[in-house]
LUMDOTOR-321637 format. One record per residue (C-alpha): residue in one letter; x, y, z. Coordinates in steps of 0.001 Angstrom, whole numbers, padded with zeros to 6 digits. Layout:
+-----+---------+---------+---------+
| res |    east |   north |      up |
+-----+---------+---------+---------+
|   A |       X |       Y |       Z |
...
+-----+---------+---------+---------+
//
This chain:
+-----+---------+---------+---------+
| res |    east |   north |      up |
+-----+---------+---------+---------+
|   X |  000472 | -017403 |  004875 |
|   X | -002043 | -017066 |  001610 |
|   X |  001167 | -015146 | -000192 |
|   X |  003484 | -018141 |  000549 |
|   X |  000798 | -020849 | -000900 |
|   X | -000135 | -018668 | -003826 |
|   X |  003783 | -018385 | -004788 |
|   X |  003936 | -022209 | -004448 |
|   X |  001006 | -022873 | -006089 |
|   X |  002054 | -020588 | -009522 |
|   X |  005400 | -022067 | -008921 |
|   X |  004273 | -025826 | -009325 |
|   X |  001277 | -024851 | -011683 |
|   X |  004180 | -023087 | -014223 |
|   X |  006461 | -026138 | -013756 |
|   X |  003766 | -028718 | -014222 |
|   X |  002996 | -026653 | -017718 |
|   X |  006495 | -026320 | -018701 |
|   X |  006918 | -029943 | -018761 |
|   X |  003728 | -030552 | -020688 |
|   X |  004583 | -027683 | -023359 |
|   X |  008503 | -028026 | -023809 |
|   X |  008948 | -024947 | -024979 |
|   X |  012446 | -024064 | -026167 |
|   X |  014083 | -021227 | -024591 |
|   X |  014947 | -018110 | -026751 |
|   X |  018829 | -018470 | -025799 |
|   X |  018804 | -022290 | -027020 |
|   X |  016848 | -021223 | -030344 |
|   X |  018894 | -018369 | -031056 |
|   X |  022231 | -018610 | -029386 |
|   X |  023310 | -014664 | -030609 |
|   X |  023206 | -012356 | -028513 |
|   X |  024589 | -014254 | -025621 |
|   X |  021987 | -014229 | -022586 |
|   X |  022667 | -012445 | -019559 |
|   X |  022900 | -014824 | -017119 |
|   X |  022794 | -018617 | -016814 |
|   X |  019831 | -020281 | -018568 |
|   X |  018055 | -023363 | -017199 |
|   X |  017558 | -026513 | -019521 |
|   X |  013660 | -026671 | -018633 |
|   X |  010785 | -025582 | -020974 |
|   X |  010306 | -021924 | -021558 |
|   X |  006296 | -021751 | -021330 |
|   X |  004918 | -020329 | -018796 |
|   X |  007464 | -018015 | -016753 |
|   X |  007460 | -019393 | -013244 |
|   X |  008968 | -015977 | -012195 |
|   X |  005908 | -013991 | -013652 |
|   X |  003574 | -016558 | -012375 |
|   X |  004680 | -016064 | -008876 |
|   X |  005682 | -012428 | -008644 |
|   X |  001781 | -011987 | -010185 |
|   X |  000236 | -014235 | -007743 |
|   X |  002307 | -012702 | -004703 |
|   X |  001104 | -008965 | -006055 |
|   X | -002438 | -010229 | -006645 |
|   X | -002830 | -011663 | -003051 |
|   X | -000714 | -008600 | -001247 |
|   X | -002944 | -005788 | -003086 |
|   X | -005950 | -007762 | -001998 |
|   X | -004647 | -007694 |  001726 |
|   X | -003743 | -004137 |  002190 |
|   X | -006321 | -002125 |  003641 |
|   X | -008454 | -000221 |  001087 |
|   X | -006923 |  003395 |  002038 |
|   X | -003636 |  002637 |  000948 |
|   X | -004657 |  000221 | -001649 |
|   X | -004940 |  002776 | -004302 |
|   X | -001044 |  003480 | -004132 |
|   X |  000175 | -000015 | -002973 |
|   X | -001514 | -002083 | -005827 |
|   X | -000149 | -000346 | -008127 |
|   X |  003534 | -000360 | -007024 |
|   X |  003115 | -004048 | -006189 |
|   X |  001798 | -004821 | -009873 |
|   X |  004880 | -002617 | -011431 |
|   X |  006932 | -004547 | -009208 |
|   X |  005661 | -007762 | -010674 |
|   X |  005887 | -006532 | -014324 |
|   X |  009653 | -005358 | -013820 |
|   X |  010480 | -008938 | -012597 |
|   X |  008602 | -010302 | -015817 |
|   X |  010220 | -008086 | -017986 |
|   X |  013826 | -009079 | -016846 |
|   X |  012844 | -012607 | -018067 |
|   X |  012511 | -011676 | -021696 |
|   X |  015498 | -008900 | -021437 |
|   X |  018006 | -011500 | -019730 |
|   X |  017228 | -013732 | -022843 |
|   X |  015461 | -016323 | -020184 |
|   X |  011720 | -016289 | -021866 |
|   X |  009676 | -015184 | -024904 |
|   X |  007240 | -012305 | -024562 |
|   X |  004221 | -014827 | -024560 |
|   X |  005904 | -016772 | -021664 |
|   X |  005595 | -013667 | -019371 |
|   X |  002383 | -012817 | -020192 |
|   X |  001026 | -016604 | -019708 |
|   X |  002664 | -016608 | -016554 |
|   X |  001440 | -013330 | -015607 |
|   X | -002066 | -014667 | -016132 |
|   X | -001734 | -017904 | -014518 |
|   X | -000257 | -016099 | -011474 |
|   X | -003291 | -013786 | -011325 |
|   X | -005710 | -016517 | -012097 |
|   X | -004070 | -018657 | -009027 |
|   X | -004491 | -015657 | -006902 |
|   X | -007823 | -015060 | -007411 |
|   X | -009007 | -018766 | -006859 |
|   X | -007276 | -018656 | -003747 |
|   X | -008555 | -015401 | -002518 |
|   X | -012214 | -016590 | -003371 |
|   X | -011423 | -020131 | -001654 |
|   X | -010563 | -017765 |  001382 |
|   X | -013454 | -015841 |  001364 |
|   X | -015709 | -018759 |  001178 |
|   X | -013884 | -020232 |  004165 |
|   X | -013888 | -016898 |  006394 |
|   X | -017960 | -016684 |  005466 |
|   X | -018398 | -020024 |  006718 |
|   X | -016405 | -019966 |  010041 |
|   X | -018136 | -018772 |  013237 |
|   X | -016921 | -015593 |  014247 |
|   X | -016049 | -014904 |  017900 |
|   X | -016943 | -012210 |  020172 |
+-----+---------+---------+---------+
//
């Protein structure tokens, strides 16, 4: 459930920031070379794909058992990095857009994880 909340929160925050900043996407500023996909008409900064993928990678990395975290976490962040890079590669975002999206996603996930730990610490344990 925490992964879904992190993805939704990252998506909402990135959409709000796009509306406020209104940064033009690279494909509209530089029409050549042609983008590799249909480019949305909303703002570019920050990347929602980067924000959601890094938010999910952070929550999932914290959720795996410590014995598998050593190899699972790098793979999750590698996937998130590939998703973020793909947004620059296809011409949908600037590099700064995906870096900001990644930082936003990690920050949101860390805040959610901290809130979840506080909630867990306060709830009475049965047994």
